[in-house]
Every structure is written in C-alpha cells, then in structure tokens.
N, C-alpha and C positions, 0 to 999 in steps of 0.2 A: 430864237431855240434852234435855227437851222444853222445859225452863225456858230453856235456851241458845238453842235453835231460836228460841223466842219474842223473846229478847233481839236476834237477829240476829248472834250471834257466830259460830254455826255453822248451816250451810244443810242441806238434805236432800242437794241437788246436789254442794255443794263438800267435804263430809264435815268433817275437821279443818282447814279453811282460815281463819286469823282473819283476821277483816275490821278488828280494831284499833279498833272505834268504842265510843264510850260509849254507855249506855242513857240513856233519859230522865230527868231528875232526879226523885230520889227512889228508883229502882229500885236496888237493891244499895247501899244507904246514899249515893247520889246519885253524882253524876258525876266527884267528887275521887277517890272510892275506884277507879273504874273507870279513870280517867287514871292513877293510880299502877300499876294492873295493865297498862294499856298500855304504859306506859314501860318496866317491867320485861319484859315478853315482847319488846318490841322490842329491848332490851340483850341478852337471853337469846339472840336471833336471831342478833343482830349477833357475840356471842361464839364461837356455834356455827360461823358463816361463816368468822369469822377463823382459828378454829381447824384447820377442814377445808381452808382455802388455806393456811394456814401448813405443813401437810403436805407440800405440793407444793413447798417452797422448794428452790430449786435450786442454792443457794450451797453450794460444796465446804467441808467443814471444816478443810480444811489445804492449805497451799501448800508444796511441796517444792522445795529446791535442788537441781539436777540433781547427780548424782555424776559428776564428770570424771575418768577414770583419770590418776593421776600416778605417777610412779615414786617408790619407797621413800627415795631420797637421792640427792644429785647425786655424780656420779662426778668426783672432783677429787683429783689426785695432790699435797696441800698438804704431806704429811710430807716432810721431807728425809731423806736417807738416814741411817739409823740412829737417827732419832728416834722416840720413842715419844709418841702422845698420851696426855695426862692430862686426865680429864673434868673440865669445870668446876661447882663445886658451886653449885646456884641457877640461876637465870634470868639470861641477860643482857640488860641494859636496851637493847634495839633501839632503844626510843624515843629515847633519848639517846646515840646510838651516837658522835657526834663527839665527845664527854668522854673516848673511849679515845685520842685523839689527844694529850691530856693537854696542851691550850694555852689558857690563860685568854684570850688576845685573840680566838682562834676562838669560843670560848665566849660571849664579850661580843657579837660581831657577830652570832651568831645570835639570842642573846636581843633583840638590836635589832631584828633582821628579825622575829621573831615577834610582836614588840610593835607593829612599824610598817609592815610590808610593805602596800601598798595592794592588792595582787590578795588578799591574806590576809583584808583586812577586807571586800573585795567577797564573799568566798566566805561569811564569817559572817553578812553581812545576807542571804545568800540562804538560808541556815539560818533565820534570823529569817522570811523570807517563808516558807518550806515548812512552818515551826511554826505560823504564822497559819492556812495553809491547812490543817494537819492538825486544827487546833482548830475550824476550821469545819466540817470533814467530820464530825467527832465531834458538834459541836452540831447538825448536820442530823438526826440520829437522834430527836432531843427534839421535843416539841411546841413549836410557835411560838405565844406568848400576846402578843395586842395589846390595847389599850384603843383603840377607834374612838370618836371623837365626831363626828356629822354633822348638819348643817344643810342641808335640803333645801326650796326655793322653787320651786312649779309655778305656772303661770297658762297656761292655764285649769287648774282642778284635775283634769280628766280625761285631760290630756295634749294634745298638738297635735291639731286637727281635731275636738276633742270639743264645741266650743262651738257650738251653734245660732244660726242667723243671728237677730239681735235679741234673744238673750239675755243677761243680765247676765254680766260677767265676774268668775267666782268664781276666786280664788286659795287656795291652800294652802301652808302652813309646816310643817314636821315637824322635831321636834327629837330627836336619840337619843344616848345614850352609853351604854357597857358594856364588857364583857369579852369578847374572841375567842379561841377556840384552835383552831389548824389542825396536824394531824398528819397525816402520811404513813406508814400502818403498813406497817413493813419484812415484807412478805409473803414476798418472793422473795430476800431478802438483799442487795436493792441497796445500801441504805445502809451496812450494814456493811461491804460489799466496797469501795465507795468511802472508808470511813475507814481502813478496812486499807491500801488503796492510798496514800492521802495520808500515813498513818504511814511506810510503806516509802521513801515518796518524800522525806520528813523525813529519814530515815537515809540516803538517797543524797544529800543535801546536806551531812550532817554527814562523809560519807566524802570528798566533794569537797573539804570544808573541810581534812580529813586528809591527801588528797593532795596538797593546796597545799603544806601542812605538810612532807611527805616531799620534795618538787622543791626547796622553799626552802632546806631544810637542807643538802641535796645541792649546791646551786646555790652558795650561799655557801661551802660548804668548797672546792669544786673551785676556785672563784674565789679564795679564800685560798691555795690551794695554787699555784696558778698565780703569784699575787702573789711568795710565796716562791721559787719558782723563779727568776723573774725577777730578784729581789734576788741571787739566789746567781750567775745568769748576768751582772748588771751588775758583780759583784766582779771575776768571771773577766775582764771586758773591763777593767777598769780595772788589774788586775793584768797583763794581756797588754800594755796600752800601757806601762805602768811598765817592764815588762821589756824590750820594744823599745826603749823611749825611752832606757834606761840603756845599751842595745847602740848606739844611734844616736850617743850621746855618746863612747861609747868608739872607735868607728869613724871619728869625726871628728878624734880625736887622732891615730889611728892614720893616716889620711890625710894630716896634717901633717907626720908622720915618715917617709912614704912606705911604710907597711907595708900599706896599703889602696888600692884604686882609687876612683875617684870614682863608677864605676858602682854598686861595693858600696854607699856612702854613699848614693846615690840608691834603690836597692832597699829598704835599710833604713829610709829617708824614707816609701817607699811602704806599706811594711808598717806603720809608725807610723800614717800616716794612714788606713789602712785598717781599723786596729784602733779608731782615734777614731770612724770612722764607724759601727762598730757600737753604740756607748753611744748615740746618738740613736734608732736602731730599737729598741733593748732598752727604752728609757725611754718611746717612745710606745705599744709595746705594754703595759707596764707600766701607764701611765696609762689606757689602755682597760680593763684589768682592775681597775682601783681605780675607775672610773666604773660597770662593772658592779656592782661590790659596793654602791657608792652607791646604786644603784636598788633592789638588792635590800633594803636595809635602810630604804628609804624615806626618804631624807635628800638634802640639798644637798651638793654637792662639798667645801665648806670645813669641814663638820662632821665628817668622817670621818677618823680618824688610823689609820696604818696603820703596822705594824713594820719595822724595816729588817733583822731579822735573815732566815735562810735556813730551809731544810727540816731542819736538825738541831734546831730547837727543836720538832720533831713526834715523838711516837711512833708505833710501829705495832702494831696489834693482831695477836695471833696467832689466826687463825681454825682451828678444828677441821676435820678430814676428815669426809664423809659428813653434809653438813648435810641436814637433813630437808626433802623436798619439799614438805610441807604447809605450811611457813612462809609460802609463797607466798598460801594462803588468808587471810592476815590482812593483805595488803597494800591499802590502802584504795582503790586504783583497781579491785582485782577485787572488794572488798565492795561499792563502789558500783555496779558493774553487776549484782552479786547482787541488791542492794536493788531496782534498777530493774527486774531480771527478775520478782521477787516483786510488784511494784506492776503489772507487765503481767498476771501471772497472775490478780491480784486483778481488773484491768481487764476481763479476759473475762467473769467471773461477772457484772459490771456490766451489761456489754452483753447477756447472756443475760436477766438480770432485766428488761430494759427492753423485751424482747418482750412480756412478760406484762402483763395489767391492773393498775394500780395501785390501792391503796384510800385515798383520802382523807377524812379525818373532820374536820368543821367544827363546832363547838359554839359557841354564841354567848349571853350572857345581859346583859341590860340594860334601859333605860329608854327608853320613847319616846312623844312626845305633841305634839299639834298646838299645844300650849299651854305656853311654856318655864315657867310658874309652876307646872305640875303634872308636870313632869319626873320628879322622883323620888318621885312619890306611888305608893302599893301598886299602884292599879289600872293604872299605865302600864308594870308589869313584863311583860317577854317574854323567851321562851327559844327558841332554834332549834338544830336538830340535824341535820347534813346528812351522809349517808355516800355516798359517790360511788365506784363501781367502774366504771371505764370500760376497755374493750376495743378494741383497733385492728383493724378491718375489713380495711383495705386501706392498705399504705402502699409498694407496689411493692417490697418486699423490702428496704427501707432499712435497718429494725432488723437483720435477720439479717445482711445486709452489714457492719454494725458488728461484730457477733460475728467475722465473718471477719477483719475488719480489727484487731479486738484479738488473735486469734490469730496473725496475721502478725506483728506487732510483738512479740509473746512469742518467737516463732520467730528473729526478727532479733536479739532481745538475747540468746537463747540461744547462737546463733553468735556473738555478740560476748563473751558470756561465756568460751566456749571460746578464742577469738582473744586475748583479753587475759591469759586464765590460763596459754596455752602460750606467748605472747609474753614474759610476765615468767619462765617457766621459761628460756627461751632468754637472757633478761638476765643471770639468775645464771650460768648455763652460761658465757657470755661473760665474765662478771667473773672467775670462778674461774679460767678459763684464763688471762685477762688478768695475774691475780696471778702464777699460776707463770710464764707466760712472760716478764714484765716483771721478775720476780726474778732468773730466769736471765740474761735480759739485763744487767741491771743489776749482777749478780756479776763477768759476763764484761767489761763496760765498765769495772769497777774495776780489774780485771787489766790491762787494755789501757793504761788512764790512768797506771798504776803503773809499767807498761812505757815509756810514752811519756814520764815525767817522768825515769825513769832515763837515756833515751836522749837526752833534751835537756841533763840535767846534763852527762853524759858529753862530748856534743857540743860543749859550751860551753867545756870544758876542753881539749879536742881541737883546737878553733879557735884559741883564743888560743895554744896551744902550736903552732901552724901544722900540725896533722896533718890536719885537713881543710878543704875550702873554705868560702866564706860559705854558698854556697847549701845545702849539706848541714846546716850549722847553721841557717839560716832554717827550713828543711823540719821538721826535728825540733822547733823552737820552737812553728812554727804548728800542728803534730799534737799536741803536748800540750795546749795551750790549746784547740784544737779538741776533743779529747777531754774535757777537763773540763767543757767548756761542754754536750757531748752527756751526760756523768755526770749532772749536774744534771737535763737534760730527761728522761734515763730514770728518775731517781729520783721525778720528779714524775708520770711515768707509773705508776709502781709506787703511789704513794699515791692517786692517782685510781682504781686499780684496786679498792682497799680502798672507796672512796667508792661506786664503782658497785656493789659487792657489797651493802653494807648499803642502800645505796638500792633495790635490786632486790628485797632480802627485806622492804622495806616499813619501814625505819628511819625514824625521825624522826616517824612518826605514833604519836599513843597509843593504846593496846590499848582496844579496844571489845569490849563484850559480845556474844554471838551475836544474829542478828536475832529480833525477838520472833515469837509465833504459833506455831501447832502445824504440825508438818512436819519434815522431816529437814533438818538444817543441817549444813554443813561443821563438824569438829571442828579448833577452834584448836590449833596445836602450840605449845607452851610451851618447847621445848627451847632450850638454850644454842647460840651459834653460835660462841664462843671455847675456844681450848684452856687447859688448866689453868694454864699457865706464864703467861697473861697474868693482869695485876693486876685485883683484883675492882673492881667500879664498884656502889658504894650509892649511890644517886641521893639518897635521903630524908634522908641525914644529911652530906652533902657540900656541896650546893649550898642556901643559904637563899632565900626565907624558910623557916625550920624548923616554924613552927606559926603559927596565926592563924585556923583555920576554926572555925566555931561548929557543930561537928557532934556532938560528945559532950562538952558544956560549957555552961554558961548563956550565952544572948546578951548584949552589951554593956548599959549602963544603957539604960533607956528601951524594953525588950522586943525589942531588936535591930533597932530601927527608928530613921531618921532622925527629927528634930524634936525631940529633948529640950532643946534649947536655942536659943532662936529668934533669939540674937545670933550664932551660929556662920555661917561661909561656907565652902563646899567648892569645890573645882577640879575640874570633872567633865573625864575625859579623853576623847578621841573613841574611837568604836569598840565593837564588842562581841566580848568574848575567852572563851574556853574557858579551863578551869581551869589549864592550861599555859601560855597566854598571859598570865594574870594574874600567875603567877610570874615569866615572862620579863619582863613590864613592871616589877614590883618590882625585878628586879635591874637592870635597864636604866637606870633613873631613879637607883639607886644608884650604878651606875658612872659615869654622865655627869653627876650633879648630886649629888655626896654632900654637900656643904655645905648646898645648896637645900633637900634632904628631910629632913636631920636634925632630928628631933625632930617629924616628921609622921608620918603613916600612911596605908597605902593601904587604902581600903575595898572590898569586892567586893559590889556593888549586883544583886540579882536581881530584875529588873523583872518577868520571867514565868516562871512553871514551864516545865520540858520535859515532852512527852508520851511521850518515849523512857523505857523502865523502867531506865535505867541510873544512876538517883540523879545524886550529885553528880558524877559522871565526864561526865556529858552536859549539865550545866548550863551556862548562858552568863550573862556577867556585863557590867554596866556598870562602869567604874571610877572612882573618886573619891577625891581627896586632902582628909584633914582635917588640922588644923582653924584655921581663921582667924576671928579675933575681928572685924575690919573687912574690909569689901568692898574698900575700896583694898589692904589687904594682900593679899587673894586676887587682885587683879588683876596686882599686881605680881610675883605668884608665878608666874601663868600667863604674863606676858607674857616671864618669862624663859626657860620652855619655848618660848614661840613662836620666840624667835630661834634656836634648836635645832631647828627644824621639828617640834615636838611640839606637835598641836594641842590646846586645852583652852578650858574656857569657865567662867565663875564662876557658881555657883548657890546659893540659899539653901538651909540645912539645915532644911528643912521639906518632907518628902516622905513623909508617914506611908505611903504605899502601896508605897515600895519598901523591901523587907527588907535588911538587911544580913546578908550570908552568911559575912562575915569580915572582920577587921581584922589588917593586916600594919604595925608599925611600923619607922621607920628609926630607928637601925640595929637589925638583927636581934639580939632580946636574948640569942641562945644561941651565936652565932658570926659572924664577919666574912668577907665576901669574899675569895677569893684575890687576890693582886696579879697584875698583867699579866704574860704570858710563860707561863710553865709554870703547870699548873695545880696543885691541891691534891694532897697525898699521898693516893693512891686506896687506901693499905693501912691508913691510920688510921681506926679506928671511931668 
C-alpha cells in the first residue's frame, strides 16, 4: 500500500480513488504496462456503470392488446322453417369468398383489379416505406462505424489572434485518417421501443393494404351485381316494349275495323313510347356502373368487356346460423388499428426513456501527422475514446409533456379500436338482417310477380274477347312488367347483402399471423361461415398457378438468381405485389393475353426481405416475365401489354442482387383456367 501511495495511485486523503495516471518510466516495467492497466480499469468502471444504469431501464417487457367484450355469436334467424343446419367440414376460405358465387367472369375481374388497381399499388408502396423505416429503426440499435479522412489548414498555427505584431506567419497542415465508431447505449430501452414501434407501424401498413383488398373485392363484386341487374332490367324493358308494340299493332287494326277508338290507340302509343324511354335511362345507369368497374380494375374503358347475361349466372352461398363474433378480430381495418395501438404503446416508453440521460460512446483509431508522407507511420498512430452521459437539468417540462402526449395518442387509438370493432359488429348484424329481410321480400315479390303475370295473361284474353276495357288490360300489363323489374332489383339487393356480410367479416383479405411481441393478443377465429349444404371451396387445387415457389425444392439454374445468361432480357411489370397479388397477376395475364404469354414464365423477384415474422406470406415481390433472346423482342412484347394499359419496362437479365423466389410458366403444367361464365366444378378434387 505504501508503494501505491508513492506511485500516486492512492493517496491518504482519497482512499481508493484511482487517479489513472501512469508512473514514471521504468517503474512497474514502464509506462506501457501501466497504460494497459489504466485502460482495463477504465473499461471495468464503464461496464459497472452501464450495468448499474441498465438496471434502471424503464421499458416495459410486453404490450397487450386490450380485451374488448364481444358477444359469442350473432343472433340471426337464417334457418328456414324446418331446415336443419349441417356443419361445414374445414375452414371456409373467407379470403376468396367471391368464388362462392361461381362465376368466372367475376373471378377474372377481381384478379385484374388486384393486379392493377392504382390504390392497391399505392398501399403496397406504403408498405415498402414502412419496411424501410422499420429496418432503419432496427439498425439504429447498433454502433455506427465511419472512416473519416480529414485535412486541416490553419494560419496562423495558433488560431485567430495568436500572431504577435511583427511575428512571422507560421501555418500548420494536418492530415488524419482512421476508423470511428459511435454507439448510443440503450440504457433505458428507448431504441428497442423505437424499433418495436416501427415494426408495428409496418404491420399497420400491411393491414392497410389488406383493407384495400377487402374493399376492392367487395366493390368489384357489388358493381358486377349491379351490372347484371341492369342487364336483366334492360331485357324487361325490351320485353315490355315488344309486348306493348304488338298490342299497338293489334289495336291499329281494330281501329280500322271499328272495334277500338282513336283514344285507345293513342294511349297505347303513349305506353309504348314510355317503355322506350326507360331503355336510355337503364343504359346510362349501366354505363356508369361499367365505368365504375373500369376504374376499379385500373384500365381504360375500351379494354374491359362485360357479359350480357343476368343474375341467374350467379350462385348464392348458404351461410350458417350463429356466426362467431370473434371473426371480426381478423378484419384488416380492426387489425390495423390494433397495430397502431401497440405502436402508440411503445411510443410511450420512447418518450419516458428520453427524460433520462443518454449514454453515448465514441471510439476512434487512426493515423495523423503534419506531414503527409508520415501519415501511416507507427509513431503517428492515435486512439480516442469518449463516454458521454448527459442529463437535462431544465427543459421547462417539454420531455414530460411528450410522455403525456404519447399517452393521449394511445388513449385516442384505444377509443378508435373500440369504435372500429363495434362498428364492424354493427355491419355484420346489418348484413345478416339484410339477408333475412331481402330474402323474405324476394320471395313475396316472386309470388306477386307470378300473380301479376297470371292477371296480365287472363286480362289479355278477356280484352280480346271484349270482357274488359282497354284501361284494365293496360294496367295489368304495366303492373306485371313493373313487378318483373322490381323482382330483379330485389334479387340484386339480396346478392349485395351476401357481399356486405362477407366484406364485414373481413373477407377478401389474406389471413395474417398474430402481431409479434410479448403480450396478450386476440385469438383469431378459424370457424367456417358456411352451411354444410354449400359446395366446398378448395382454393389451392382449383385456381392456378398450381405451383412454382422455390420453398421446398432447389432453385432454378444459377442458384435462384438472375444473370445466368447475359443474352437474355426480361420484361419487368410495374408495382410491388404480395403473394396473392402475384398469383392474380399470373391469371390476369393468362386471361387477357393467352397467345402472348404462351411459352413464357412469370418470375417472383424478392428485392428486399421482410422484418415481419410471417415468412413467405408477408413477403413482397417485383414481377418480371422471362425470357427474351433480344431486346427488340422484349420491347415488342412490352408494347403489346402497354396497349392494354399494363405498364412494363425492358430490363437486362443480370441482377445478381435480386433473388428469384418462384417461377410460374404459362400455361400451367397441371391444369387449365376455366372458361368464362360459370366457374369450375367446386366438388372436383
């Protein structure tokens, strides 16, 4: 101990207070040994300080989704008198509910919409933005290493005002190069909370994308139903005009024979012209619906062909009674608010951590000299280490108010979560009630139309026999055709009720995993919503492409990357797509350009990985079509797509940084697409 006091390491007054100074040269084997001792002691002290401070970390270990009370099941008397519900084996594919209507024209429109809708593409780019922010936040937890190179020229060498009067001007040049590392130690959990908040924001962007898919599929289906209703109504208008025209011709002959009056003939002519006036109004409304469909599929008006048949080409699904209310928890708009709620909860910890002093570490090693020719010589080596713990003494309460703000944002999103969840519940209840009421109204309207037809047929015979007057016959004719028109309108209302039900249950959106992280999460309901009398819907074995992902098999030649043949060219399709969007694009191109795509293949290019723990289901892809031997061939192929409003570019087949996640040839090697009109046989395995 006496020797240590002599060294100056310990003093009588200070006790065990290290001065961290090296002894004179020669003592304790020289200054180098003491320098190593000094660095080790400093590092030990720093580790102890960090360990002690980290024990004060205020970040919570878990973020819970609040438990909102819901009813067990919806009250809906969907069973008809005497009907017994039969449970459906397996899970119904809510994500593809429109295929239950069994119409291939509708399937093709929805595939085209998912592949080309501008709003959906905008939503996918927002996912990419959130993905970049989440990656940034994760990278912010790691040290930042830089390689500074510095040149400094100073005149006079002592700085401004250092040169005395009459003194010679002396300049100094300094050259410096090295490595520098900066790291903010996450003592209070600020950086981890920021990263978790960014991850939840990414999930929110994914659910916003899914919400657009949900809205898009329901909007296209509603518009398609509206179009078919107007087709039926147009046929009724033509039939009415034909019947009234035939009656007008007959009355004109009776006028010549004196069996009819001129007033009766003119009244009949008025009825004919009135029926003719209905057709332009229906045609105008149908054109508006058509334009609505064109906008939804992201096309120009002349490139969309719609059918001329009516609602009889659609099936109706059979919905079971007692649909679980927990199905609402998988709606994408509900889950988007849930993700935002958890992000806001993490932001509270960020604001709380920023009240406490941050610890910043900086280490630098390099070479520096006043002579450039000596810059990398051993004697010019330097090292620098800085530990900075800075506490805020006074900020007028700004940081504490930031905590209050974050808590208020969380409470706002909590109320929004409750509002969206209960609003979704009301939508389901309304859709179930609409199905019941519209089916009853439709049944009564069928009976009324049947009676009106019988009255019209009998009145026509009675009028020709002279048993009734003309006005009575005209009234029965008008009543029958008006009831027919209403029948198609009511039938469309009933179909739209089913669309509303599936959309309100979250149909159309892909199923996602529970949100990551520790904490309570809602249990996702996997129950079926169909009655056992409904035909099964096996998505993966009915709608191609049947295979092509490189998940459990070797990748294509070249290690699954582009660039194995420098003479090949690709046509890159615009947009970023989820897995479902890729498959919809494959079908859409096959439907619209069967001869053009024959012999080519669609590539799924994965430019960046996802930070979501869902694996392939949460991965996003760029799409390209292979393969073209010349650039001109690829340009001609792309031009054919552009003429039909499908944007594309020609790229070289040499992008080693882009992995190929899947290859999907045209035509599908296992099956063919169904023809337009009715869909494939759902009972075929």
